[in-house]
N, CA, C and O atoms as a GROMACS GRO file, in nm:
protein
  596
    1MET      N    1  -2.309  -1.494   1.725
    1MET     CA    2  -2.176  -1.553   1.722
    1MET      C    3  -2.086  -1.491   1.615
    1MET      O    4  -2.120  -1.490   1.497
    2ALA      N    5  -1.973  -1.440   1.657
    2ALA     CA    6  -1.883  -1.379   1.563
    2ALA      C    7  -1.807  -1.480   1.480
    2ALA      O    8  -1.769  -1.587   1.526
    3SER      N    9  -1.787  -1.440   1.353
    3SER     CA   10  -1.722  -1.528   1.262
    3SER      C   11  -1.575  -1.520   1.285
    3SER      O   12  -1.524  -1.413   1.319
    4ARG      N   13  -1.501  -1.632   1.266
    4ARG     CA   14  -1.359  -1.622   1.284
    4ARG      C   15  -1.289  -1.580   1.151
    4ARG      O   16  -1.168  -1.556   1.151
    5TRP      N   17  -1.364  -1.572   1.040
    5TRP     CA   18  -1.312  -1.538   0.910
    5TRP      C   19  -1.337  -1.385   0.876
    5TRP      O   20  -1.258  -1.326   0.802
    6ILE      N   21  -1.439  -1.327   0.927
    6ILE     CA   22  -1.468  -1.193   0.895
    6ILE      C   23  -1.500  -1.110   1.026
    6ILE      O   24  -1.589  -1.144   1.104
    7HIS      N   25  -1.424  -1.000   1.043
    7HIS     CA   26  -1.438  -0.916   1.156
    7HIS      C   27  -1.456  -0.774   1.113
    7HIS      O   28  -1.415  -0.739   1.002
    8ARG      N   29  -1.511  -0.693   1.189
    8ARG     CA   30  -1.521  -0.547   1.143
    8ARG      C   31  -1.399  -0.477   1.190
    8ARG      O   32  -1.345  -0.511   1.295
    9PRO      N   33  -1.353  -0.378   1.116
    9PRO     CA   34  -1.230  -0.303   1.149
    9PRO      C   35  -1.259  -0.222   1.285
    9PRO      O   36  -1.371  -0.177   1.308
   10VAL      N   37  -1.163  -0.208   1.364
   10VAL     CA   38  -1.167  -0.142   1.499
   10VAL      C   39  -1.064  -0.025   1.488
   10VAL      O   40  -0.948  -0.043   1.450
   11LEU      N   41  -1.111   0.088   1.522
   11LEU     CA   42  -1.018   0.204   1.529
   11LEU      C   43  -0.918   0.182   1.645
   11LEU      O   44  -0.956   0.159   1.760
   12HIS      N   45  -0.799   0.191   1.614
   12HIS     CA   46  -0.694   0.175   1.715
   12HIS      C   47  -0.673   0.297   1.807
   12HIS      O   48  -0.621   0.400   1.762
   13SER      N   49  -0.710   0.287   1.928
   13SER     CA   50  -0.691   0.393   2.023
   13SER      C   51  -0.601   0.347   2.131
   13SER      O   52  -0.646   0.284   2.226
   14PRO      N   53  -0.474   0.376   2.120
   14PRO     CA   54  -0.376   0.320   2.219
   14PRO      C   55  -0.393   0.395   2.356
   14PRO      O   56  -0.426   0.513   2.366
   15THR      N   57  -0.368   0.316   2.450
   15THR     CA   58  -0.367   0.371   2.588
   15THR      C   59  -0.230   0.347   2.642
   15THR      O   60  -0.147   0.285   2.577
   16SER      N   61  -0.206   0.394   2.759
   16SER     CA   62  -0.065   0.392   2.809
   16SER      C   63  -0.022   0.246   2.822
   16SER      O   64  -0.094   0.168   2.886
   17GLY      N   65   0.088   0.206   2.767
   17GLY     CA   66   0.133   0.072   2.773
   17GLY      C   67   0.074  -0.020   2.673
   17GLY      O   68   0.110  -0.137   2.676
   18ASP      N   69  -0.018   0.023   2.580
   18ASP     CA   70  -0.089  -0.054   2.498
   18ASP      C   71  -0.040  -0.027   2.342
   18ASP      O   72  -0.113   0.030   2.262
   19ALA      N   73   0.072  -0.067   2.314
   19ALA     CA   74   0.124  -0.039   2.177
   19ALA      C   75   0.072  -0.145   2.081
   19ALA      O   76   0.046  -0.260   2.118
   20ARG      N   77   0.057  -0.101   1.953
   20ARG     CA   78   0.013  -0.202   1.847
   20ARG      C   79   0.128  -0.274   1.808
   20ARG      O   80   0.235  -0.215   1.793
   21ARG      N   81   0.114  -0.413   1.787
   21ARG     CA   82   0.217  -0.505   1.745
   21ARG      C   83   0.205  -0.512   1.595
   21ARG      O   84   0.098  -0.504   1.535
   22VAL      N   85   0.326  -0.528   1.538
   22VAL     CA   86   0.330  -0.551   1.391
   22VAL      C   87   0.324  -0.699   1.367
   22VAL      O   88   0.398  -0.776   1.428
   23GLY      N   89   0.231  -0.741   1.273
   23GLY     CA   90   0.215  -0.883   1.241
   23GLY      C   91   0.296  -0.929   1.129
   23GLY      O   92   0.362  -0.849   1.062
   24TRP      N   93   0.295  -1.051   1.107
   24TRP     CA   94   0.376  -1.118   0.996
   24TRP      C   95   0.339  -1.064   0.860
   24TRP      O   96   0.425  -1.040   0.775
   25LEU      N   97   0.208  -1.045   0.842
   25LEU     CA   98   0.158  -1.002   0.712
   25LEU      C   99   0.218  -0.858   0.679
   25LEU      O  100   0.263  -0.832   0.568
   26GLU      N  101   0.214  -0.770   0.778
   26GLU     CA  102   0.274  -0.642   0.757
   26GLU      C  103   0.426  -0.644   0.732
   26GLU      O  104   0.478  -0.565   0.653
   27LEU      N  105   0.494  -0.733   0.797
   27LEU     CA  106   0.638  -0.741   0.782
   27LEU      C  107   0.667  -0.795   0.631
   27LEU      O  108   0.758  -0.748   0.562
   28PHE      N  109   0.584  -0.893   0.590
   28PHE     CA  110   0.598  -0.952   0.447
   28PHE      C  111   0.564  -0.834   0.350
   28PHE      O  112   0.629  -0.818   0.247
   29TYR      N  113   0.459  -0.751   0.384
   29TYR     CA  114   0.431  -0.646   0.293
   29TYR      C  115   0.539  -0.548   0.277
   29TYR      O  116   0.566  -0.500   0.167
   30ASP      N  117   0.606  -0.516   0.390
   30ASP     CA  118   0.722  -0.425   0.377
   30ASP      C  119   0.840  -0.489   0.302
   30ASP      O  120   0.919  -0.419   0.239
   31LEU      N  121   0.850  -0.615   0.309
   31LEU     CA  122   0.952  -0.689   0.238
   31LEU      C  123   0.941  -0.669   0.082
   31LEU      O  124   1.040  -0.651   0.011
   32VAL      N  125   0.812  -0.674   0.033
   32VAL     CA  126   0.772  -0.642  -0.104
   32VAL      C  127   0.822  -0.504  -0.150
   32VAL      O  128   0.866  -0.485  -0.263
   33TYR      N  129   0.812  -0.409  -0.056
   33TYR     CA  130   0.863  -0.275  -0.089
   33TYR      C  131   1.018  -0.264  -0.091
   33TYR      O  132   1.076  -0.188  -0.167
   34VAL      N  133   1.080  -0.346  -0.003
   34VAL     CA  134   1.230  -0.346  -0.015
   34VAL      C  135   1.264  -0.401  -0.147
   34VAL      O  136   1.354  -0.345  -0.211
   35ALA      N  137   1.205  -0.503  -0.197
   35ALA     CA  138   1.234  -0.557  -0.329
   35ALA      C  139   1.205  -0.460  -0.433
   35ALA      O  140   1.280  -0.456  -0.531
   36SER      N  141   1.106  -0.382  -0.425
   36SER     CA  142   1.071  -0.278  -0.517
   36SER      C  143   1.172  -0.168  -0.519
   36SER      O  144   1.209  -0.121  -0.626
   37PHE      N  145   1.220  -0.123  -0.398
   37PHE     CA  146   1.321  -0.017  -0.397
   37PHE      C  147   1.466  -0.078  -0.450
   37PHE      O  148   1.549  -0.004  -0.500
   38ILE      N  149   1.485  -0.204  -0.436
   38ILE     CA  150   1.600  -0.263  -0.492
   38ILE      C  151   1.594  -0.264  -0.651
   38ILE      O  152   1.693  -0.239  -0.720
   39GLN      N  153   1.483  -0.292  -0.696
   39GLN     CA  154   1.456  -0.287  -0.844
   39GLN      C  155   1.482  -0.150  -0.898
   39GLN      O  156   1.544  -0.130  -1.002
   40LEU      N  157   1.429  -0.051  -0.817
   40LEU     CA  158   1.444   0.090  -0.863
   40LEU      C  159   1.588   0.136  -0.861
   40LEU      O  160   1.630   0.216  -0.944
   41GLY      N  161   1.665   0.084  -0.763
   41GLY     CA  162   1.804   0.113  -0.757
   41GLY      C  163   1.884   0.045  -0.870
   41GLY      O  164   1.980   0.099  -0.923
   42ASN      N  165   1.840  -0.073  -0.902
   42ASN     CA  166   1.909  -0.137  -1.016
   42ASN      C  167   1.879  -0.069  -1.149
   42ASN      O  168   1.964  -0.062  -1.237
   43ALA      N  169   1.759  -0.019  -1.162
   43ALA     CA  170   1.726   0.056  -1.291
   43ALA      C  171   1.810   0.182  -1.293
   43ALA      O  172   1.860   0.216  -1.400
   44LEU      N  173   1.829   0.253  -1.183
   44LEU     CA  174   1.908   0.378  -1.184
   44LEU      C  175   2.047   0.340  -1.215
   44LEU      O  176   2.114   0.418  -1.284
   45SER      N  177   2.102   0.223  -1.171
   45SER     CA  178   2.243   0.187  -1.204
   45SER      C  179   2.260   0.163  -1.361
   45SER      O  180   2.372   0.170  -1.411
   46HIS      N  181   2.154   0.137  -1.431
   46HIS     CA  182   2.161   0.125  -1.572
   46HIS      C  183   2.135   0.255  -1.655
   46HIS      O  184   2.156   0.261  -1.776
   47HIS      N  185   2.089   0.353  -1.582
   47HIS     CA  186   2.060   0.484  -1.645
   47HIS      C  187   2.116   0.588  -1.559
   47HIS      O  188   2.046   0.666  -1.495
   48VAL      N  189   2.253   0.588  -1.559
   48VAL     CA  190   2.328   0.690  -1.487
   48VAL      C  191   2.318   0.815  -1.562
   48VAL      O  192   2.337   0.816  -1.683
   49GLY      N  193   2.286   0.934  -1.486
   49GLY     CA  194   2.280   1.052  -1.549
   49GLY      C  195   2.162   1.132  -1.490
   49GLY      O  196   2.088   1.079  -1.407
   50ILE      N  197   2.145   1.259  -1.534
   50ILE     CA  198   2.034   1.342  -1.475
   50ILE      C  199   1.902   1.290  -1.510
   50ILE      O  200   1.812   1.291  -1.427
   51SER      N  201   1.884   1.241  -1.641
   51SER     CA  202   1.748   1.187  -1.668
   51SER      C  203   1.724   1.058  -1.596
   51SER      O  204   1.608   1.033  -1.562
   52GLY      N  205   1.816   0.976  -1.571
   52GLY     CA  206   1.794   0.852  -1.492
   52GLY      C  207   1.760   0.891  -1.350
   52GLY      O  208   1.673   0.831  -1.288
   53PHE      N  209   1.830   0.993  -1.296
   53PHE     CA  210   1.795   1.034  -1.158
   53PHE      C  211   1.656   1.090  -1.147
   53PHE      O  212   1.584   1.057  -1.052
   54LEU      N  213   1.615   1.174  -1.244
   54LEU     CA  214   1.480   1.227  -1.249
   54LEU      C  215   1.376   1.117  -1.265
   54LEU      O  216   1.271   1.125  -1.202
   55SER      N  217   1.402   1.012  -1.348
   55SER     CA  218   1.315   0.909  -1.356
   55SER      C  219   1.308   0.822  -1.224
   55SER      O  220   1.204   0.768  -1.188
   56PHE      N  221   1.420   0.813  -1.158
   56PHE     CA  222   1.426   0.742  -1.033
   56PHE      C  223   1.341   0.818  -0.927
   56PHE      O  224   1.264   0.759  -0.851
   57ALA      N  225   1.360   0.945  -0.926
   57ALA     CA  226   1.280   1.027  -0.825
   57ALA      C  227   1.131   1.023  -0.863
   57ALA      O  228   1.046   1.012  -0.775
   58GLY      N  229   1.100   1.030  -0.988
   58GLY     CA  230   0.958   1.020  -1.032
   58GLY      C  231   0.886   0.885  -0.995
   58GLY      O  232   0.770   0.880  -0.955
   59LEU      N  233   0.966   0.779  -1.012
   59LEU     CA  234   0.917   0.651  -0.980
   59LEU      C  235   0.914   0.621  -0.824
   59LEU      O  236   0.838   0.537  -0.776
   60MET      N  237   0.995   0.689  -0.755
   60MET     CA  238   0.992   0.675  -0.608
   60MET      C  239   0.869   0.726  -0.545
   60MET      O  240   0.819   0.673  -0.446
   61VAL      N  241   0.819   0.835  -0.606
   61VAL     CA  242   0.696   0.900  -0.554
   61VAL      C  243   0.577   0.802  -0.538
   61VAL      O  244   0.526   0.786  -0.428
   62PRO      N  245   0.534   0.738  -0.647
   62PRO     CA  246   0.425   0.649  -0.638
   62PRO      C  247   0.439   0.529  -0.549
   62PRO      O  248   0.344   0.485  -0.484
   63LEU      N  249   0.565   0.474  -0.546
   63LEU     CA  250   0.595   0.373  -0.450
   63LEU      C  251   0.579   0.423  -0.306
   63LEU      O  252   0.518   0.357  -0.222
   64TRP      N  253   0.634   0.536  -0.282
   64TRP     CA  254   0.626   0.592  -0.145
   64TRP      C  255   0.480   0.624  -0.106
   64TRP      O  256   0.439   0.604   0.008
   65LEU      N  257   0.405   0.675  -0.205
   65LEU     CA  258   0.269   0.707  -0.168
   65LEU      C  259   0.182   0.591  -0.131
   65LEU      O  260   0.099   0.599  -0.041
   66THR      N  261   0.204   0.478  -0.206
   66THR     CA  262   0.120   0.360  -0.174
   66THR      C  263   0.167   0.297  -0.045
   66THR      O  264   0.087   0.239   0.028
   67TRP      N  265   0.298   0.308  -0.015
   67TRP     CA  266   0.346   0.256   0.108
   67TRP      C  267   0.294   0.330   0.232
   67TRP      O  268   0.250   0.272   0.331
   68THR      N  269   0.302   0.468   0.217
   68THR     CA  270   0.256   0.549   0.339
   68THR      C  271   0.109   0.537   0.345
   68THR      O  272   0.059   0.536   0.458
   69ALA      N  273   0.033   0.529   0.244
   69ALA     CA  274  -0.117   0.515   0.252
   69ALA      C  275  -0.156   0.385   0.327
   69ALA      O  276  -0.250   0.386   0.407
   70PHE      N  277  -0.087   0.280   0.302
   70PHE     CA  278  -0.122   0.155   0.368
   70PHE      C  279  -0.066   0.159   0.511
   70PHE      O  280  -0.131   0.107   0.601
   71THR      N  281   0.043   0.213   0.534
   71THR     CA  282   0.099   0.239   0.670
   71THR      C  283   0.010   0.310   0.757
   71THR      O  284  -0.015   0.267   0.870
   72PHE      N  285  -0.043   0.425   0.710
   72PHE     CA  286  -0.134   0.509   0.786
   72PHE      C  287  -0.267   0.421   0.815
   72PHE      O  288  -0.317   0.422   0.927
   73TYR      N  289  -0.318   0.350   0.715
   73TYR     CA  290  -0.434   0.268   0.736
   73TYR      C  291  -0.411   0.160   0.849
   73TYR      O  292  -0.490   0.146   0.943
   74SER      N  293  -0.302   0.088   0.834
   74SER     CA  294  -0.272  -0.022   0.928
   74SER      C  295  -0.242   0.032   1.069
   74SER      O  296  -0.260  -0.041   1.166
   75ASN      N  297  -0.198   0.153   1.085
   75ASN     CA  298  -0.175   0.215   1.219
   75ASN      C  299  -0.302   0.263   1.266
   75ASN      O  300  -0.315   0.269   1.388
   76ARG      N  301  -0.400   0.299   1.191
   76ARG     CA  302  -0.530   0.347   1.246
   76ARG      C  303  -0.630   0.240   1.284
   76ARG      O  304  -0.711   0.259   1.374
   77TYR      N  305  -0.623   0.125   1.212
   77TYR     CA  306  -0.727   0.024   1.229
   77TYR      C  307  -0.664  -0.109   1.261
   77TYR      O  308  -0.559  -0.147   1.209
   78VAL      N  309  -0.735  -0.180   1.354
   78VAL     CA  310  -0.692  -0.319   1.388
   78VAL      C  311  -0.792  -0.410   1.316
   78VAL      O  312  -0.913  -0.410   1.342
   79ILE      N  313  -0.734  -0.487   1.223
   79ILE     CA  314  -0.816  -0.584   1.147
   79ILE      C  315  -0.725  -0.689   1.101
   79ILE      O  316  -0.614  -0.660   1.055
   80ASP      N  317  -0.768  -0.816   1.109
   80ASP     CA  318  -0.692  -0.923   1.059
   80ASP      C  319  -0.787  -1.036   1.026
   80ASP      O  320  -0.805  -1.126   1.109
   81ASP      N  321  -0.850  -1.036   0.908
   81ASP     CA  322  -0.953  -1.132   0.874
   81ASP      C  323  -0.923  -1.167   0.724
   81ASP      O  324  -0.834  -1.109   0.662
   82ALA      N  325  -0.998  -1.260   0.672
   82ALA     CA  326  -0.982  -1.304   0.532
   82ALA      C  327  -0.995  -1.196   0.432
   82ALA      O  328  -0.905  -1.187   0.349
   83PRO      N  329  -1.096  -1.113   0.427
   83PRO     CA  330  -1.109  -1.008   0.332
   83PRO      C  331  -0.992  -0.907   0.332
   83PRO      O  332  -0.944  -0.860   0.229
   84HIS      N  333  -0.954  -0.879   0.453
   84HIS     CA  334  -0.838  -0.783   0.470
   84HIS      C  335  -0.712  -0.847   0.413
   84HIS      O  336  -0.642  -0.784   0.334
   85ARG      N  337  -0.681  -0.971   0.451
   85ARG     CA  338  -0.559  -1.041   0.400
   85ARG      C  339  -0.565  -1.053   0.249
   85ARG      O  340  -0.463  -1.037   0.180
   86GLY      N  341  -0.684  -1.081   0.197
   86GLY     CA  342  -0.693  -1.088   0.046
   86GLY      C  343  -0.665  -0.950  -0.018
   86GLY      O  344  -0.592  -0.944  -0.117
   87LEU      N  345  -0.717  -0.844   0.034
   87LEU     CA  346  -0.683  -0.715  -0.022
   87LEU      C  347  -0.530  -0.680  -0.008
   87LEU      O  348  -0.468  -0.622  -0.096
   88VAL      N  349  -0.477  -0.718   0.104
   88VAL     CA  350  -0.339  -0.688   0.126
   88VAL      C  351  -0.246  -0.772   0.030
   88VAL      O  352  -0.143  -0.722  -0.014
   89PHE      N  353  -0.283  -0.896  -0.002
   89PHE     CA  354  -0.204  -0.975  -0.099
   89PHE      C  355  -0.220  -0.918  -0.236
   89PHE      O  356  -0.127  -0.917  -0.316
   90LEU      N  357  -0.346  -0.868  -0.266
   90LEU     CA  358  -0.375  -0.801  -0.396
   90LEU      C  359  -0.287  -0.684  -0.409
   90LEU      O  360  -0.231  -0.664  -0.517
   91GLN      N  361  -0.269  -0.605  -0.310
   91GLN     CA  362  -0.189  -0.487  -0.321
   91GLN      C  363  -0.039  -0.523  -0.332
   91GLN      O  364   0.037  -0.455  -0.401
   92MET      N  365   0.004  -0.639  -0.258
   92MET     CA  366   0.137  -0.676  -0.278
   92MET      C  367   0.168  -0.718  -0.418
   92MET      O  368   0.276  -0.694  -0.471
   93PHE      N  369   0.070  -0.782  -0.476
   93PHE     CA  370   0.090  -0.823  -0.619
   93PHE      C  371   0.100  -0.695  -0.711
   93PHE      O  372   0.179  -0.692  -0.805
   94ALA      N  373   0.024  -0.597  -0.681
   94ALA     CA  374   0.030  -0.472  -0.764
   94ALA      C  375   0.166  -0.397  -0.742
   94ALA      O  376   0.222  -0.340  -0.836
   95ILE      N  377   0.218  -0.400  -0.615
   95ILE     CA  378   0.345  -0.342  -0.592
   95ILE      C  379   0.450  -0.422  -0.659
   95ILE      O  380   0.539  -0.365  -0.722
   96GLY      N  381   0.443  -0.547  -0.650
   96GLY     CA  382   0.543  -0.637  -0.730
   96GLY      C  383   0.539  -0.599  -0.874
   96GLY      O  384   0.644  -0.582  -0.936
   97GLY      N  385   0.418  -0.586  -0.932
   97GLY     CA  386   0.403  -0.553  -1.076
   97GLY      C  387   0.468  -0.412  -1.101
   97GLY      O  388   0.530  -0.392  -1.205
   98MET      N  389   0.454  -0.319  -1.013
   98MET     CA  390   0.522  -0.193  -1.030
   98MET      C  391   0.670  -0.208  -1.030
   98MET      O  392   0.737  -0.142  -1.109
   99ALA      N  393   0.728  -0.296  -0.942
   99ALA     CA  394   0.865  -0.319  -0.937
   99ALA      C  395   0.918  -0.382  -1.062
   99ALA      O  396   1.025  -0.346  -1.110
  100ILE      N  397   0.844  -0.474  -1.116
  100ILE     CA  398   0.884  -0.541  -1.239
  100ILE      C  399   0.886  -0.436  -1.358
  100ILE      O  400   0.971  -0.445  -1.446
  101CYS      N  401   0.795  -0.342  -1.357
  101CYS     CA  402   0.789  -0.247  -1.469
  101CYS      C  403   0.873  -0.125  -1.457
  101CYS      O  404   0.862  -0.036  -1.542
  102VAL      N  405   0.964  -0.114  -1.348
  102VAL     CA  406   1.039   0.006  -1.334
  102VAL      C  407   1.144   0.019  -1.450
  102VAL      O  408   1.166   0.129  -1.500
  103GLU      N  409   1.202  -0.086  -1.490
  103GLU     CA  410   1.303  -0.071  -1.602
  103GLU      C  411   1.225  -0.028  -1.732
  103GLU      O  412   1.275   0.053  -1.811
  104ASP      N  413   1.108  -0.082  -1.751
  104ASP     CA  414   1.036  -0.040  -1.872
  104ASP      C  415   0.997   0.114  -1.871
  104ASP      O  416   0.998   0.182  -1.974
  105VAL      N  417   0.967   0.158  -1.756
  105VAL     CA  418   0.938   0.304  -1.740
  105VAL      C  419   1.063   0.383  -1.776
  105VAL      O  420   1.057   0.480  -1.852
  106MET      N  421   1.179   0.338  -1.720
  106MET     CA  422   1.301   0.415  -1.760
  106MET      C  423   1.332   0.410  -1.910
  106MET      O  424   1.405   0.496  -1.961
  107ASP      N  425   1.276   0.310  -1.983
  107ASP     CA  426   1.299   0.299  -2.128
  107ASP      C  427   1.183   0.368  -2.198
  107ASP      O  428   1.181   0.365  -2.322
  108GLY      N  429   1.088   0.429  -2.130
  108GLY     CA  430   0.982   0.504  -2.196
  108GLY      C  431   0.851   0.438  -2.209
  108GLY      O  432   0.762   0.494  -2.273
  109GLU      N  433   0.831   0.320  -2.152
  109GLU     CA  434   0.702   0.248  -2.151
  109GLU      C  435   0.637   0.239  -2.018
  109GLU      O  436   0.669   0.150  -1.939
  110ALA      N  437   0.544   0.331  -1.990
  110ALA     CA  438   0.490   0.343  -1.852
  110ALA      C  439   0.350   0.287  -1.837
  110ALA      O  440   0.295   0.296  -1.727
  111GLN      N  441   0.290   0.233  -1.934
  111GLN     CA  442   0.142   0.192  -1.921
  111GLN      C  443   0.123   0.087  -1.819
  111GLN      O  444   0.030   0.097  -1.739
  112TYR      N  445   0.210  -0.021  -1.817
  112TYR     CA  446   0.185  -0.123  -1.715
  112TYR      C  447   0.208  -0.083  -1.571
  112TYR      O  448   0.139  -0.123  -1.476
  113PHE      N  449   0.318   0.003  -1.562
  113PHE     CA  450   0.340   0.062  -1.427
  113PHE      C  451   0.216   0.137  -1.380
  113PHE      O  452   0.171   0.121  -1.266
  114ALA      N  453   0.164   0.217  -1.466
  114ALA     CA  454   0.041   0.306  -1.427
  114ALA      C  455  -0.073   0.211  -1.399
  114ALA      O  456  -0.149   0.240  -1.306
  115LEU      N  457  -0.093   0.103  -1.466
  115LEU     CA  458  -0.203   0.006  -1.434
  115LEU      C  459  -0.187  -0.058  -1.296
  115LEU      O  460  -0.281  -0.069  -1.217
  116PHE      N  461  -0.058  -0.101  -1.270
  116PHE     CA  462  -0.034  -0.159  -1.137
  116PHE      C  463  -0.047  -0.058  -1.027
  116PHE      O  464  -0.092  -0.093  -0.919
  117TYR      N  465  -0.007   0.075  -1.052
  117TYR     CA  466  -0.019   0.178  -0.953
  117TYR      C  467  -0.166   0.200  -0.921
  117TYR      O  468  -0.205   0.212  -0.805
  118SER      N  469  -0.250   0.207  -1.027
  118SER     CA  470  -0.393   0.226  -1.015
  118SER      C  471  -0.454   0.115  -0.928
  118SER      O  472  -0.535   0.141  -0.839
  119ALA      N  473  -0.413  -0.011  -0.956
  119ALA     CA  474  -0.462  -0.119  -0.882
  119ALA      C  475  -0.429  -0.108  -0.732
  119ALA      O  476  -0.513  -0.133  -0.646
  120ALA      N  477  -0.300  -0.069  -0.706
  120ALA     CA  478  -0.259  -0.046  -0.564
  120ALA      C  479  -0.344   0.053  -0.497
  120ALA      O  480  -0.388   0.030  -0.385
  121ARG      N  481  -0.372   0.172  -0.567
  121ARG     CA  482  -0.455   0.270  -0.509
  121ARG      C  483  -0.599   0.232  -0.489
  121ARG      O  484  -0.663   0.275  -0.393
  122LEU      N  485  -0.653   0.147  -0.584
  122LEU     CA  486  -0.786   0.091  -0.567
  122LEU      C  487  -0.796   0.008  -0.441
  122LEU      O  488  -0.896   0.016  -0.370
  123VAL      N  489  -0.698  -0.068  -0.413
  123VAL     CA  490  -0.691  -0.152  -0.288
  123VAL      C  491  -0.716  -0.061  -0.173
  123VAL      O  492  -0.806  -0.087  -0.093
  124ILE      N  493  -0.637   0.049  -0.161
  124ILE     CA  494  -0.645   0.143  -0.050
  124ILE      C  495  -0.788   0.200  -0.036
  124ILE      O  496  -0.845   0.217   0.072
  125ILE      N  497  -0.840   0.226  -0.156
  125ILE     CA  498  -0.980   0.284  -0.150
  125ILE      C  499  -1.080   0.169  -0.101
  125ILE      O  500  -1.177   0.194  -0.029
  126ALA      N  501  -1.051   0.045  -0.145
  126ALA     CA  502  -1.141  -0.068  -0.092
  126ALA      C  503  -1.133  -0.084   0.050
  126ALA      O  504  -1.235  -0.107   0.115
  127LEU      N  505  -1.009  -0.073   0.110
  127LEU     CA  506  -0.985  -0.086   0.255
  127LEU      C  507  -1.061   0.026   0.325
  127LEU      O  508  -1.130  -0.002   0.422
  128TYR      N  509  -1.052   0.145   0.283
  128TYR     CA  510  -1.119   0.258   0.340
  128TYR      C  511  -1.271   0.246   0.326
  128TYR      O  512  -1.344   0.280   0.419
  129ALA      N  513  -1.318   0.198   0.213
  129ALA     CA  514  -1.464   0.181   0.188
  129ALA      C  515  -1.520   0.080   0.292
  129ALA      O  516  -1.632   0.094   0.342
  130ARG      N  517  -1.437  -0.020   0.323
  130ARG     CA  518  -1.487  -0.118   0.417
  130ARG      C  519  -1.495  -0.054   0.554
  130ARG      O  520  -1.593  -0.075   0.625
  131VAL      N  521  -1.393   0.026   0.595
  131VAL     CA  522  -1.396   0.099   0.714
  131VAL      C  523  -1.527   0.188   0.721
  131VAL      O  524  -1.604   0.185   0.818
  132TYR      N  525  -1.545   0.267   0.612
  132TYR     CA  526  -1.655   0.358   0.605
  132TYR      C  527  -1.786   0.282   0.637
  132TYR      O  528  -1.871   0.334   0.708
  133ALA      N  529  -1.801   0.162   0.584
  133ALA     CA  530  -1.929   0.086   0.595
  133ALA      C  531  -1.938   0.019   0.734
  133ALA      O  532  -2.047  -0.005   0.786
  134GLN      N  533  -1.822  -0.011   0.790
  134GLN     CA  534  -1.841  -0.095   0.923
  134GLN      C  535  -1.795  -0.026   1.044
  134GLN      O  536  -1.819  -0.078   1.153
  135GLU      N  537  -1.729   0.090   1.037
  135GLU     CA  538  -1.671   0.158   1.156
  135GLU      C  539  -1.735   0.298   1.166
  135GLU      O  540  -1.680   0.394   1.112
  136PRO      N  541  -1.844   0.311   1.231
  136PRO     CA  542  -1.911   0.450   1.232
  136PRO      C  543  -1.826   0.550   1.310
  136PRO      O  544  -1.839   0.670   1.284
  137GLU      N  545  -1.742   0.512   1.402
  137GLU     CA  546  -1.669   0.606   1.485
  137GLU      C  547  -1.572   0.680   1.398
  137GLU      O  548  -1.537   0.793   1.435
  138SER      N  549  -1.524   0.631   1.288
  138SER     CA  550  -1.422   0.703   1.205
  138SER      C  551  -1.475   0.728   1.066
  138SER      O  552  -1.400   0.724   0.968
  139ARG      N  553  -1.602   0.754   1.056
  139ARG     CA  554  -1.661   0.764   0.919
  139ARG      C  555  -1.615   0.890   0.854
  139ARG      O  556  -1.597   0.890   0.732
  140ASP      N  557  -1.593   1.004   0.930
  140ASP     CA  558  -1.541   1.126   0.877
  140ASP      C  559  -1.405   1.108   0.808
  140ASP      O  560  -1.384   1.149   0.694
  141LEU      N  561  -1.313   1.042   0.883
  141LEU     CA  562  -1.180   1.019   0.831
  141LEU      C  563  -1.174   0.931   0.718
  141LEU      O  564  -1.098   0.958   0.624
  142SER      N  565  -1.250   0.824   0.717
  142SER     CA  566  -1.252   0.729   0.600
  142SER      C  567  -1.323   0.793   0.482
  142SER      O  568  -1.290   0.762   0.368
  143ARG      N  569  -1.415   0.878   0.505
  143ARG     CA  570  -1.476   0.948   0.387
  143ARG      C  571  -1.370   1.038   0.318
  143ARG      O  572  -1.357   1.039   0.195
  144ARG      N  573  -1.295   1.116   0.404
  144ARG     CA  574  -1.188   1.194   0.348
  144ARG      C  575  -1.084   1.112   0.263
  144ARG      O  576  -1.039   1.150   0.155
  145MET      N  577  -1.052   0.996   0.324
  145MET     CA  578  -0.952   0.905   0.258
  145MET      C  579  -1.005   0.843   0.130
  145MET      O  580  -0.929   0.820   0.036
  146LEU      N  581  -1.140   0.817   0.125
  146LEU     CA  582  -1.205   0.776   0.001
  146LEU      C  583  -1.205   0.877  -0.106
  146LEU      O  584  -1.184   0.846  -0.223
  147ILE      N  585  -1.228   1.000  -0.066
  147ILE     CA  586  -1.231   1.112  -0.170
  147ILE      C  587  -1.091   1.134  -0.217
  147ILE      O  588  -1.073   1.160  -0.336
  148CYS      N  589  -0.990   1.125  -0.132
  148CYS     CA  590  -0.846   1.152  -0.173
  148CYS      C  591  -0.794   1.038  -0.247
  148CYS      O  592  -0.702   1.056  -0.327
  149GLY      N  593  -0.847   0.917  -0.226
  149GLY     CA  594  -0.802   0.795  -0.293
  149GLY      C  595  -0.673   0.754  -0.239
  149GLY      O  596  -0.617   0.653  -0.282
   0.00000   0.00000   0.00000
């Protein structure tokens, strides 16, 4: 009997007319990034100039990398269970922490931003580790993603 709380990830293989639907959790996840980009824009408005722009661009890269890594994961695998939701909420917390620390990074203090970024990357690694352990069909892909982090 399958548990309603824990499922194994399934590789999404779309067929004609079978598009993947976006769930509420993924929409809420994207909203956290919208708030992060707003914080980034606010920090840029307080640091107008070439150094502020370079800091803005440098901070945009880790935010963009974490967002695209999760987007690629969620487009490849169909999973919606308690461990997955817990990891996604943990990553949302890390992204929110990055957003809070943006102004500090512009002022020269980057340690907390780096810690939150590391936590967000570790969540992606945990998601792919789970896929590696439970979805044999995509083991090669998940191994590559584990190595790349």
